[in-house]
N, C-alpha and C positions, 0 to 999 in steps of 0.2 A: 538534495532533491528538490526542484522548484515546483511551488503550486502556484499557478497564478492567474489573477482574476483577469476578466478581457479588456478592462480599462488598462490598468498596467502592462500588460501584453501588448496592447497596440500602442500605447507611447512606446515602450521598446523597440517596436519594429518601426514605427513611423517615424521618431525623431532622427534615425540615421538619413532617413530621404528628406526631411526638411533642413539637414545642416549640408546634406550635398548640394539640394537647390539653393539655399542660401550663399554657398561658397564657391559653386562651379556652374550657377545657371546661365545658360547661352555663353560660358568661354569654352574654347575647342580645348581638348586635353591632346598634347601632343606627343606623347609617348603612346599610349592604349587607348583603347575604347572606352566609351563610357560606361557600357554593360560591364566590362570586367571592374573598371574602377569602383561602379555601383556594388558591384558583387562585395568585393572587398572591403570595401567601407562600411557595408552593413553587418559583413560578419565579425568584421574587428571592434566596431562600436558596440554591438552587440554583447560581446563576449566582455567588452571592456564594462559594460554597465551591470552586466550580471556579477562580474569580478569586486565591482566596487560595491553595489548592494550586498555583497555576502561579507566582504572585508571590513566596513565600517560599520554593520549594522550593530547598534549600543543599545538594542532594544533589549529588554527582558523576556525571554522566550516563555512560552509556557508549555508546561512539562507533564504529560499523561502517561501514567503508569497502569502498565497491562500485565498479566501472567499469559505468558506463552502457553497456550494449551495442548494444542496442535500443531502440527506441520505437516504440508503436504504438496504435492504437485500432481498435475494433469498434464497430458501431452495433448496438444492443440493440433488438429490435423491440416493435412495440406490443402490448402484450397484455392483454386484457380491461380495456379503458378506459385503462389507465395508458398515460403516454407514454414511447415510447421515447427514447433518448440517446445519445451516443458515453459508450463504458466506456475508460479509458485505463491500460495497461501500460508497464512497464520491464521489460527484460530485464536483469539485474542479476548482474554477476559477483563473488564474493568478492574483492577485491585480491590477498591472499595467495595465493590458487588459481591465479592467472596466471602459467606458466612462461616461455612461446614467445610471438612475436610472431602475430598469425592469418595464417594464410596461403590461397590458392586451392588447393583439389585437384581433380582431375577426376573425377568420377564416371559410373557407367553409366545409363544412360536409365532402368531400373528404379527404381535408388537415388532419381535425379532426381525420378520419379514419385510415389513414395512419400512425399518428403520437401516436395513443390512447394509446396502452397497451404494446409496448414492451419498454425497458430499454435503448435498445440500439440506439432510434432515439433521439438524446439529440441535434443534431445540427439541424440548419433551415437556408439556405439562400434566404434573400428577396432582390431581387435587388442586390446590391453591398458587402452587410452589412451580416455579420455573426452571427447567435444568438443562445443562450442556450436555451431550452426549459426547465423551471424550474416547471412548474406546468400547468393543464389542468383543465377546467372547460365545462359543457354545463348546458343550462338552461333547466327546466323542462318542460317548457310551448309546448303547440300543434306546434307550430312555434319554433322549436329548434334554438337557436343560441350558437355557438362554440368559446372558448376562448383558448388562451395560454397567457400565463405569462413568456413574452420573455425580455432575458438580454443580449443585445448587447455586444460582445467581441471583442475587436480587436487583441487577442493573444490565446494563447495556452488555454486549459482546458483539464479537463481529468476525468474520473472515475477511482479511485484509489482504491484497494483491501484493506480492513484494519482487524484487530483483534479484538475483542469482547471488550477487555477492551478501548480501542482508540472510537469505535463506540458507546459505553455507555457515554464516556467521553465530547464529542462535541455534539452540537446541530447546525440546520440548521441556518446559519445567522453569524456564528462565525467567525473571523479569524485564520487561521489555517495555522500555522509555521511548515514547513519540515527544521529540522537542519541537516546537513549532516556533520560527522566527518570522516577524513582520519583515525584515528587509530594510534598508536605509529607503530605499526607491519605492517603496510599497509593493515589492514582488516577493513574497512571501517562499520561504524554506525549511525544509525538515529536515532535523538527524535522528537517526536511531542508536541507541546505546541501553 
């Protein structure tokens, strides 16, 4: 998966145009129109550059190690003729920021109601410690009790948007590695394992 900056992206798009103008500027193309040739050249050269960027990248990648705390998806609504679909997320905790194992903690009804349904409420602060809410439950008895499964963290954690193949490949509790490569031509790409 590629992550590119504006400069490297603009070079990869305009380089085929410069090559075309240098080689064929003003000369007629007898077999096909310039538009067809232009489109073909752009698609093939751009693909070629991305393959070269990937295949000959000898840089040392940086590897970030995370704990996959939770995975979930939401369904995007249909909007003005565009098809909706599932949007996949991983809740990731940087491995070095985990100090203690997760534990169930009883909370009051107001706190449970505040954090119950929304996926965006993942962080909870108790005194000076920060926690990530991994799971929630309530007892079905007349006198209800409410619990959060809290993971204390000393560093960053995030909800990361993922594609469907990666979502299906990994499960909660897995160690999730993000390997970032610089690329031979400066177009960065990442792999997950």
